[in-house]
HTML snippet that shows the backbone in 3Dmol.js (N, CA, C, O; Angstrom):
<script src="https://3Dmol.org/build/3Dmol-min.js"></script>
<div id="view" style="width:600px;height:400px;position:relative"></div>
<script>
const pdb = `
ATOM      1  N   MET A   1       0.412  -1.489   0.118  1.00  0.00           N
ATOM      2  CA  MET A   1      -0.035  -0.336   0.150  1.00  0.00           C
ATOM      3  C   MET A   1       0.719   1.175   0.370  1.00  0.00           C
ATOM      4  O   MET A   1       1.273   1.483   1.426  1.00  0.00           O
ATOM      5  N   SER A   2       0.620   2.256  -1.091  1.00  0.00           N
ATOM      6  CA  SER A   2       1.300   3.469  -1.300  1.00  0.00           C
ATOM      7  C   SER A   2       1.020   4.288  -0.133  1.00  0.00           C
ATOM      8  O   SER A   2       0.111   4.030   0.657  1.00  0.00           O
ATOM      9  N   GLY A   3       2.034   5.559  -0.005  1.00  0.00           N
ATOM     10  CA  GLY A   3       1.164   6.631   0.759  1.00  0.00           C
ATOM     11  C   GLY A   3       1.517   8.224  -0.129  1.00  0.00           C
ATOM     12  O   GLY A   3       1.646   8.401  -1.340  1.00  0.00           O
ATOM     13  N   PRO A   4       1.584   9.036   0.796  1.00  0.00           N
ATOM     14  CA  PRO A   4       2.451  10.116   0.558  1.00  0.00           C
ATOM     15  C   PRO A   4       3.553  10.034   1.646  1.00  0.00           C
ATOM     16  O   PRO A   4       3.527  11.132   2.202  1.00  0.00           O
ATOM     17  N   ALA A   5       4.151   9.552   2.004  1.00  0.00           N
ATOM     18  CA  ALA A   5       5.326   8.877   2.478  1.00  0.00           C
ATOM     19  C   ALA A   5       6.204   8.542   1.318  1.00  0.00           C
ATOM     20  O   ALA A   5       7.280   9.119   1.159  1.00  0.00           O
ATOM     21  N   ASP A   6       5.650   7.378   0.290  1.00  0.00           N
ATOM     22  CA  ASP A   6       6.484   6.878  -0.677  1.00  0.00           C
ATOM     23  C   ASP A   6       6.949   7.910  -1.311  1.00  0.00           C
ATOM     24  O   ASP A   6       8.140   8.217  -1.268  1.00  0.00           O
ATOM     25  N   GLN A   7       6.010   8.597  -2.011  1.00  0.00           N
ATOM     26  CA  GLN A   7       6.323  10.138  -3.060  1.00  0.00           C
ATOM     27  C   GLN A   7       7.614  10.091  -2.742  1.00  0.00           C
ATOM     28  O   GLN A   7       8.492   9.777  -3.545  1.00  0.00           O
ATOM     29  N   SER A   8       7.865  10.491  -1.198  1.00  0.00           N
ATOM     30  CA  SER A   8       9.583  11.531  -0.379  1.00  0.00           C
ATOM     31  C   SER A   8      11.017  10.457  -1.047  1.00  0.00           C
ATOM     32  O   SER A   8      12.229  10.665  -0.978  1.00  0.00           O
ATOM     33  N   ALA A   9      10.299   9.375  -1.631  1.00  0.00           N
ATOM     34  CA  ALA A   9      11.409   8.395  -1.914  1.00  0.00           C
ATOM     35  C   ALA A   9      12.496   8.885  -3.093  1.00  0.00           C
ATOM     36  O   ALA A   9      13.706   8.658  -3.123  1.00  0.00           O
ATOM     37  N   VAL A  10      11.571   9.728  -4.180  1.00  0.00           N
ATOM     38  CA  VAL A  10      12.531   9.750  -5.490  1.00  0.00           C
ATOM     39  C   VAL A  10      12.881  11.321  -4.350  1.00  0.00           C
ATOM     40  O   VAL A  10      12.074  11.860  -3.593  1.00  0.00           O
ATOM     41  N   THR A  11      14.362  11.718  -4.612  1.00  0.00           N
ATOM     42  CA  THR A  11      14.340  12.669  -4.549  1.00  0.00           C
ATOM     43  C   THR A  11      15.230  14.109  -5.828  1.00  0.00           C
ATOM     44  O   THR A  11      15.740  13.698  -6.870  1.00  0.00           O
ATOM     45  N   GLY A  12      15.248  15.181  -5.594  1.00  0.00           N
ATOM     46  CA  GLY A  12      15.715  15.655  -6.591  1.00  0.00           C
ATOM     47  C   GLY A  12      16.823  15.752  -8.084  1.00  0.00           C
ATOM     48  O   GLY A  12      16.874  16.386  -9.138  1.00  0.00           O
ATOM     49  N   PRO A  13      17.561  14.746  -7.402  1.00  0.00           N
ATOM     50  CA  PRO A  13      18.504  14.087  -9.069  1.00  0.00           C
ATOM     51  C   PRO A  13      17.900  13.342  -9.232  1.00  0.00           C
ATOM     52  O   PRO A  13      17.107  13.800 -10.054  1.00  0.00           O
ATOM     53  N   ASP A  14      17.573  12.159  -8.988  1.00  0.00           N
ATOM     54  CA  ASP A  14      16.225  11.356  -9.365  1.00  0.00           C
ATOM     55  C   ASP A  14      15.198  11.534 -10.240  1.00  0.00           C
ATOM     56  O   ASP A  14      14.817  10.874 -11.206  1.00  0.00           O
ATOM     57  N   ILE A  15      14.632  13.024  -9.490  1.00  0.00           N
ATOM     58  CA  ILE A  15      13.739  13.765 -10.069  1.00  0.00           C
ATOM     59  C   ILE A  15      13.968  14.153 -11.502  1.00  0.00           C
ATOM     60  O   ILE A  15      13.144  13.901 -12.382  1.00  0.00           O
ATOM     61  N   GLY A  16      15.179  14.811 -11.730  1.00  0.00           N
ATOM     62  CA  GLY A  16      15.871  15.394 -12.798  1.00  0.00           C
ATOM     63  C   GLY A  16      16.070  14.001 -13.631  1.00  0.00           C
ATOM     64  O   GLY A  16      16.032  14.211 -14.843  1.00  0.00           O
ATOM     65  N   ARG A  17      16.199  13.133 -13.410  1.00  0.00           N
ATOM     66  CA  ARG A  17      16.620  11.915 -14.199  1.00  0.00           C
ATOM     67  C   ARG A  17      15.502  11.259 -14.543  1.00  0.00           C
ATOM     68  O   ARG A  17      15.517  10.809 -15.688  1.00  0.00           O
ATOM     69  N   LEU A  18      13.978  10.951 -13.541  1.00  0.00           N
ATOM     70  CA  LEU A  18      13.130  10.639 -14.414  1.00  0.00           C
ATOM     71  C   LEU A  18      12.093  10.735 -15.535  1.00  0.00           C
ATOM     72  O   LEU A  18      11.556  10.042 -16.398  1.00  0.00           O
ATOM     73  N   ARG A  19      12.120  12.660 -14.774  1.00  0.00           N
ATOM     74  CA  ARG A  19      11.507  13.494 -15.931  1.00  0.00           C
ATOM     75  C   ARG A  19      12.425  13.589 -17.553  1.00  0.00           C
ATOM     76  O   ARG A  19      11.789  13.613 -18.607  1.00  0.00           O
ATOM     77  N   HIS A  20      13.928  13.632 -17.532  1.00  0.00           N
ATOM     78  CA  HIS A  20      14.609  13.277 -18.963  1.00  0.00           C
ATOM     79  C   HIS A  20      14.375  11.737 -19.043  1.00  0.00           C
ATOM     80  O   HIS A  20      15.236  11.314 -19.814  1.00  0.00           O
ATOM     81  N   ASP A  21      13.768  10.928 -18.692  1.00  0.00           N
ATOM     82  CA  ASP A  21      13.959   9.494 -19.109  1.00  0.00           C
ATOM     83  C   ASP A  21      12.212   9.485 -19.657  1.00  0.00           C
ATOM     84  O   ASP A  21      11.912   8.782 -20.622  1.00  0.00           O
ATOM     85  N   LEU A  22      11.287  10.215 -19.035  1.00  0.00           N
ATOM     86  CA  LEU A  22      10.281   9.963 -19.837  1.00  0.00           C
ATOM     87  C   LEU A  22       9.941  11.062 -20.993  1.00  0.00           C
ATOM     88  O   LEU A  22       9.084  10.855 -21.852  1.00  0.00           O
ATOM     89  N   ARG A  23      10.822  12.419 -20.901  1.00  0.00           N
ATOM     90  CA  ARG A  23      10.317  13.137 -21.714  1.00  0.00           C
ATOM     91  C   ARG A  23      10.798  12.491 -22.842  1.00  0.00           C
ATOM     92  O   ARG A  23      10.067  12.658 -23.818  1.00  0.00           O
ATOM     93  N   THR A  24      12.007  11.652 -23.086  1.00  0.00           N
ATOM     94  CA  THR A  24      13.230  11.385 -24.426  1.00  0.00           C
ATOM     95  C   THR A  24      12.187  10.611 -25.691  1.00  0.00           C
ATOM     96  O   THR A  24      12.155  10.759 -26.913  1.00  0.00           O
ATOM     97  N   PRO A  25      11.484   9.843 -24.852  1.00  0.00           N
ATOM     98  CA  PRO A  25      10.305   9.057 -25.527  1.00  0.00           C
ATOM     99  C   PRO A  25       9.351   9.748 -26.406  1.00  0.00           C
ATOM    100  O   PRO A  25       9.205   9.625 -27.622  1.00  0.00           O
ATOM    101  N   VAL A  26       8.631  10.616 -25.437  1.00  0.00           N
ATOM    102  CA  VAL A  26       7.764  11.991 -25.826  1.00  0.00           C
ATOM    103  C   VAL A  26       8.006  11.971 -26.826  1.00  0.00           C
ATOM    104  O   VAL A  26       7.600  11.307 -27.780  1.00  0.00           O
ATOM    105  N   ASN A  27       9.247  13.279 -26.614  1.00  0.00           N
ATOM    106  CA  ASN A  27       9.461  14.063 -27.723  1.00  0.00           C
ATOM    107  C   ASN A  27       9.723  13.319 -29.324  1.00  0.00           C
ATOM    108  O   ASN A  27       9.298  13.907 -30.319  1.00  0.00           O
ATOM    109  N   ALA A  28      10.585  11.755 -29.476  1.00  0.00           N
ATOM    110  CA  ALA A  28      10.509  11.185 -30.056  1.00  0.00           C
ATOM    111  C   ALA A  28       9.347  10.818 -30.887  1.00  0.00           C
ATOM    112  O   ALA A  28       9.335  10.429 -32.054  1.00  0.00           O
ATOM    113  N   ILE A  29       8.310  11.028 -30.015  1.00  0.00           N
ATOM    114  CA  ILE A  29       6.882  10.755 -30.915  1.00  0.00           C
ATOM    115  C   ILE A  29       6.503  12.152 -31.330  1.00  0.00           C
ATOM    116  O   ILE A  29       5.829  12.490 -32.303  1.00  0.00           O
ATOM    117  N   LEU A  30       7.185  13.054 -30.211  1.00  0.00           N
ATOM    118  CA  LEU A  30       6.184  14.593 -30.934  1.00  0.00           C
ATOM    119  C   LEU A  30       7.132  14.582 -32.480  1.00  0.00           C
ATOM    120  O   LEU A  30       6.399  14.473 -33.463  1.00  0.00           O
ATOM    121  N   GLY A  31       8.479  14.670 -32.760  1.00  0.00           N
ATOM    122  CA  GLY A  31       9.539  14.810 -33.392  1.00  0.00           C
ATOM    123  C   GLY A  31       9.230  13.574 -34.997  1.00  0.00           C
ATOM    124  O   GLY A  31       9.510  13.560 -36.196  1.00  0.00           O
ATOM    125  N   TYR A  32       8.762  13.019 -34.351  1.00  0.00           N
ATOM    126  CA  TYR A  32       8.473  11.691 -36.250  1.00  0.00           C
ATOM    127  C   TYR A  32       6.979  11.938 -36.209  1.00  0.00           C
ATOM    128  O   TYR A  32       6.354  11.746 -37.252  1.00  0.00           O
ATOM    129  N   SER A  33       6.493  12.241 -35.393  1.00  0.00           N
ATOM    130  CA  SER A  33       4.905  12.511 -35.975  1.00  0.00           C
ATOM    131  C   SER A  33       4.977  14.174 -36.426  1.00  0.00           C
ATOM    132  O   SER A  33       3.876  14.568 -36.810  1.00  0.00           O
ATOM    133  N   GLU A  34       5.867  15.045 -36.451  1.00  0.00           N
ATOM    134  CA  GLU A  34       6.203  16.455 -36.761  1.00  0.00           C
ATOM    135  C   GLU A  34       5.952  16.192 -38.308  1.00  0.00           C
ATOM    136  O   GLU A  34       5.134  16.624 -39.120  1.00  0.00           O
ATOM    137  N   MET A  35       7.113  15.210 -38.367  1.00  0.00           N
ATOM    138  CA  MET A  35       8.053  15.425 -39.799  1.00  0.00           C
ATOM    139  C   MET A  35       7.582  14.540 -40.566  1.00  0.00           C
ATOM    140  O   MET A  35       8.053  14.413 -41.696  1.00  0.00           O
ATOM    141  N   LEU A  36       6.295  13.541 -40.004  1.00  0.00           N
ATOM    142  CA  LEU A  36       5.399  12.968 -41.041  1.00  0.00           C
ATOM    143  C   LEU A  36       4.304  13.731 -41.321  1.00  0.00           C
ATOM    144  O   LEU A  36       3.550  13.302 -42.195  1.00  0.00           O
ATOM    145  N   ILE A  37       4.023  14.826 -40.751  1.00  0.00           N
ATOM    146  CA  ILE A  37       2.597  15.832 -41.317  1.00  0.00           C
ATOM    147  C   ILE A  37       3.592  16.167 -42.269  1.00  0.00           C
ATOM    148  O   ILE A  37       3.560  16.029 -43.492  1.00  0.00           O
ATOM    149  N   GLU A  38       4.388  16.579 -41.614  1.00  0.00           N
ATOM    150  CA  GLU A  38       5.197  17.708 -42.827  1.00  0.00           C
ATOM    151  C   GLU A  38       5.078  17.143 -44.362  1.00  0.00           C
ATOM    152  O   GLU A  38       4.515  17.529 -45.387  1.00  0.00           O
ATOM    153  N   ASP A  39       5.934  15.982 -43.973  1.00  0.00           N
ATOM    154  CA  ASP A  39       6.366  14.506 -45.061  1.00  0.00           C
ATOM    155  C   ASP A  39       5.252  14.574 -46.298  1.00  0.00           C
ATOM    156  O   ASP A  39       5.434  14.737 -47.504  1.00  0.00           O
ATOM    157  N   ALA A  40       3.710  14.339 -45.333  1.00  0.00           N
ATOM    158  CA  ALA A  40       2.303  14.365 -45.727  1.00  0.00           C
ATOM    159  C   ALA A  40       1.227  14.269 -45.280  1.00  0.00           C
ATOM    160  O   ALA A  40       0.616  13.305 -44.819  1.00  0.00           O
ATOM    161  N   PRO A  41       0.779  16.098 -45.522  1.00  0.00           N
ATOM    162  CA  PRO A  41       0.157  16.962 -45.007  1.00  0.00           C
ATOM    163  C   PRO A  41      -1.408  16.191 -44.969  1.00  0.00           C
ATOM    164  O   PRO A  41      -2.347  16.407 -44.203  1.00  0.00           O
ATOM    165  N   GLU A  42      -1.305  15.344 -45.952  1.00  0.00           N
ATOM    166  CA  GLU A  42      -2.215  14.959 -46.076  1.00  0.00           C
ATOM    167  C   GLU A  42      -3.208  13.772 -45.014  1.00  0.00           C
ATOM    168  O   GLU A  42      -4.385  13.412 -45.045  1.00  0.00           O
ATOM    169  N   ARG A  43      -2.226  13.493 -44.277  1.00  0.00           N
ATOM    170  CA  ARG A  43      -2.098  11.698 -43.275  1.00  0.00           C
ATOM    171  C   ARG A  43      -2.270  12.665 -42.142  1.00  0.00           C
ATOM    172  O   ARG A  43      -2.058  12.127 -41.056  1.00  0.00           O
ATOM    173  N   ALA A  44      -2.650  14.164 -42.061  1.00  0.00           N
ATOM    174  CA  ALA A  44      -2.197  15.174 -40.322  1.00  0.00           C
ATOM    175  C   ALA A  44      -3.351  14.438 -39.660  1.00  0.00           C
ATOM    176  O   ALA A  44      -3.193  14.095 -38.489  1.00  0.00           O
ATOM    177  N   ALA A  45      -4.299  14.205 -40.171  1.00  0.00           N
ATOM    178  CA  ALA A  45      -5.962  13.906 -39.077  1.00  0.00           C
ATOM    179  C   ALA A  45      -4.947  12.074 -38.389  1.00  0.00           C
ATOM    180  O   ALA A  45      -4.947  11.678 -37.223  1.00  0.00           O
ATOM    181  N   VAL A  46      -4.505  11.636 -39.154  1.00  0.00           N
ATOM    182  CA  VAL A  46      -4.396  10.181 -39.251  1.00  0.00           C
ATOM    183  C   VAL A  46      -3.629  10.808 -37.777  1.00  0.00           C
ATOM    184  O   VAL A  46      -4.094  10.349 -36.733  1.00  0.00           O
ATOM    185  N   LEU A  47      -2.592  11.733 -37.658  1.00  0.00           N
ATOM    186  CA  LEU A  47      -1.246  11.891 -36.778  1.00  0.00           C
ATOM    187  C   LEU A  47      -1.058  12.405 -35.359  1.00  0.00           C
ATOM    188  O   LEU A  47      -0.346  12.215 -34.373  1.00  0.00           O
ATOM    189  N   ASP A  48      -2.851  13.731 -36.097  1.00  0.00           N
ATOM    190  CA  ASP A  48      -2.992  14.980 -35.016  1.00  0.00           C
ATOM    191  C   ASP A  48      -3.651  13.669 -33.457  1.00  0.00           C
ATOM    192  O   ASP A  48      -4.052  14.444 -32.589  1.00  0.00           O
ATOM    193  N   PRO A  49      -3.775  12.748 -33.131  1.00  0.00           N
ATOM    194  CA  PRO A  49      -4.459  12.037 -32.207  1.00  0.00           C
ATOM    195  C   PRO A  49      -3.091  11.657 -30.942  1.00  0.00           C
ATOM    196  O   PRO A  49      -3.155  11.246 -29.783  1.00  0.00           O
ATOM    197  N   ALA A  50      -2.095  11.973 -31.707  1.00  0.00           N
ATOM    198  CA  ALA A  50      -0.696  11.104 -31.588  1.00  0.00           C
ATOM    199  C   ALA A  50      -0.049  12.517 -30.866  1.00  0.00           C
ATOM    200  O   ALA A  50       0.330  12.918 -29.765  1.00  0.00           O
ATOM    201  N   LEU A  51      -0.162  12.873 -31.953  1.00  0.00           N
ATOM    202  CA  LEU A  51       0.508  15.094 -31.137  1.00  0.00           C
ATOM    203  C   LEU A  51       0.416  15.340 -30.078  1.00  0.00           C
ATOM    204  O   LEU A  51       1.204  15.611 -29.172  1.00  0.00           O
ATOM    205  N   LEU A  52      -1.388  15.172 -30.256  1.00  0.00           N
ATOM    206  CA  LEU A  52      -1.710  15.382 -29.003  1.00  0.00           C
ATOM    207  C   LEU A  52      -1.726  14.916 -27.515  1.00  0.00           C
ATOM    208  O   LEU A  52      -1.521  15.369 -26.389  1.00  0.00           O
ATOM    209  N   ALA A  53      -2.069  13.800 -28.116  1.00  0.00           N
ATOM    210  CA  ALA A  53      -1.264  12.665 -26.558  1.00  0.00           C
ATOM    211  C   ALA A  53      -0.189  13.223 -26.051  1.00  0.00           C
ATOM    212  O   ALA A  53      -0.063  13.740 -24.941  1.00  0.00           O
ATOM    213  N   ALA A  54       0.888  13.059 -27.227  1.00  0.00           N
ATOM    214  CA  ALA A  54       2.413  13.322 -26.611  1.00  0.00           C
ATOM    215  C   ALA A  54       2.443  14.679 -26.019  1.00  0.00           C
ATOM    216  O   ALA A  54       2.840  14.918 -24.879  1.00  0.00           O
ATOM    217  N   ARG A  55       2.089  15.372 -26.690  1.00  0.00           N
ATOM    218  CA  ARG A  55       1.553  16.887 -25.721  1.00  0.00           C
ATOM    219  C   ARG A  55       0.932  16.527 -24.556  1.00  0.00           C
ATOM    220  O   ARG A  55       1.388  15.744 -23.723  1.00  0.00           O
ATOM    221  N   ALA A  56       0.326  16.863 -24.526  1.00  0.00           N
ATOM    222  CA  ALA A  56      -0.512  16.215 -22.680  1.00  0.00           C
ATOM    223  C   ALA A  56       0.386  15.253 -22.175  1.00  0.00           C
ATOM    224  O   ALA A  56       0.622  15.420 -20.979  1.00  0.00           O
ATOM    225  N   ILE A  57       0.862  14.468 -22.609  1.00  0.00           N
ATOM    226  CA  ILE A  57       1.840  13.090 -22.123  1.00  0.00           C
ATOM    227  C   ILE A  57       3.114  14.630 -21.749  1.00  0.00           C
ATOM    228  O   ILE A  57       2.832  14.947 -20.594  1.00  0.00           O
ATOM    229  N   LEU A  58       3.788  15.184 -22.042  1.00  0.00           N
ATOM    230  CA  LEU A  58       4.922  16.274 -21.651  1.00  0.00           C
ATOM    231  C   LEU A  58       4.103  17.357 -21.084  1.00  0.00           C
ATOM    232  O   LEU A  58       4.992  18.006 -20.532  1.00  0.00           O
ATOM    233  N   ALA A  59       2.726  18.157 -20.785  1.00  0.00           N
ATOM    234  CA  ALA A  59       2.678  18.680 -19.928  1.00  0.00           C
ATOM    235  C   ALA A  59       2.040  18.186 -18.181  1.00  0.00           C
ATOM    236  O   ALA A  59       1.628  19.008 -17.362  1.00  0.00           O
ATOM    237  N   ILE A  60       2.112  16.613 -17.940  1.00  0.00           N
ATOM    238  CA  ILE A  60       1.494  15.840 -17.239  1.00  0.00           C
ATOM    239  C   ILE A  60       3.119  15.717 -16.764  1.00  0.00           C
ATOM    240  O   ILE A  60       3.280  16.035 -15.586  1.00  0.00           O
ATOM    241  N   ILE A  61       3.745  15.510 -17.129  1.00  0.00           N
ATOM    242  CA  ILE A  61       5.614  15.127 -16.825  1.00  0.00           C
ATOM    243  C   ILE A  61       5.958  16.816 -16.469  1.00  0.00           C
ATOM    244  O   ILE A  61       6.188  17.138 -15.303  1.00  0.00           O
ATOM    245  N   GLU A  62       5.967  17.630 -17.353  1.00  0.00           N
ATOM    246  CA  GLU A  62       6.352  19.160 -16.277  1.00  0.00           C
ATOM    247  C   GLU A  62       5.828  19.802 -14.949  1.00  0.00           C
ATOM    248  O   GLU A  62       6.391  20.458 -14.072  1.00  0.00           O
ATOM    249  N   THR A  63       4.377  19.313 -15.148  1.00  0.00           N
ATOM    250  CA  THR A  63       3.749  19.873 -13.997  1.00  0.00           C
ATOM    251  C   THR A  63       4.029  18.248 -12.880  1.00  0.00           C
ATOM    252  O   THR A  63       4.558  18.416 -11.782  1.00  0.00           O
ATOM    253  N   THR A  64       3.758  17.294 -13.173  1.00  0.00           N
ATOM    254  CA  THR A  64       4.114  16.609 -12.276  1.00  0.00           C
ATOM    255  C   THR A  64       5.454  16.491 -11.511  1.00  0.00           C
ATOM    256  O   THR A  64       5.391  16.485 -10.281  1.00  0.00           O
ATOM    257  N   LEU A  65       6.951  16.374 -12.260  1.00  0.00           N
ATOM    258  CA  LEU A  65       7.889  16.244 -12.221  1.00  0.00           C
ATOM    259  C   LEU A  65       8.955  17.578 -11.923  1.00  0.00           C
ATOM    260  O   LEU A  65      10.083  17.591 -11.431  1.00  0.00           O
ATOM    261  N   SER A  66       7.929  18.879 -12.535  1.00  0.00           N
ATOM    262  CA  SER A  66       9.061  19.691 -12.746  1.00  0.00           C
ATOM    263  C   SER A  66       9.693  20.035 -10.647  1.00  0.00           C
ATOM    264  O   SER A  66       9.263  19.792  -9.520  1.00  0.00           O
ATOM    265  N   PRO A  67      10.680  20.585 -11.175  1.00  0.00           N
ATOM    266  CA  PRO A  67      11.201  20.890  -9.977  1.00  0.00           C
ATOM    267  C   PRO A  67      10.338  21.508  -8.577  1.00  0.00           C
ATOM    268  O   PRO A  67      10.464  21.034  -7.448  1.00  0.00           O
ATOM    269  N   ALA A  68       9.646  22.405  -8.857  1.00  0.00           N
ATOM    270  CA  ALA A  68       8.363  22.822  -8.191  1.00  0.00           C
ATOM    271  C   ALA A  68       7.548  22.140  -7.302  1.00  0.00           C
ATOM    272  O   ALA A  68       7.230  22.580  -6.197  1.00  0.00           O
ATOM    273  N   ALA A  69       7.097  20.748  -7.901  1.00  0.00           N
ATOM    274  CA  ALA A  69       6.405  20.293  -7.629  1.00  0.00           C
ATOM    275  C   ALA A  69       7.180  18.988  -6.191  1.00  0.00           C
ATOM    276  O   ALA A  69       6.818  18.347  -5.204  1.00  0.00           O
ATOM    277  N   SER A  70       8.476  19.288  -7.077  1.00  0.00           N
ATOM    278  CA  SER A  70       8.929  18.463  -5.986  1.00  0.00           C
ATOM    279  C   SER A  70       9.532  18.411  -4.791  1.00  0.00           C
ATOM    280  O   SER A  70       9.896  17.407  -4.179  1.00  0.00           O
ATOM    281  N   SER A  71       9.663  20.047  -4.351  1.00  0.00           N
ATOM    282  CA  SER A  71       9.861  20.605  -3.047  1.00  0.00           C
ATOM    283  C   SER A  71       8.665  20.838  -2.173  1.00  0.00           C
ATOM    284  O   SER A  71       8.806  21.316  -1.047  1.00  0.00           O
TER     285      SER A  71
END
`;
const viewer = $3Dmol.createViewer("view");
viewer.addModel(pdb, "pdb");
viewer.setStyle({}, {cartoon: {color: "spectrum"}});
viewer.zoomTo();
viewer.render();
</script>
C-alpha cells in the first residue's frame, strides 16, 4: 500500500533523471509525428491524435515532475 511517504522517496536528482527518461521518448513521438505531417500533410488527421496525446503527456510530466512540484 503506497501513501504520501512513498512519494518523498524520489529525490531531486532522481526526479530530474526520471523527467529526462520520460520526456525523451515522448519528444521522439512528437518529432516523428511532426516530420511525418510535414512530409504527408494529407495524413495529418491520422497523426493529430498522437501529437495531442504526446503534448498532453509532456504537460503531465512537466507539472508532476517539475522542480517546483518536488519541493
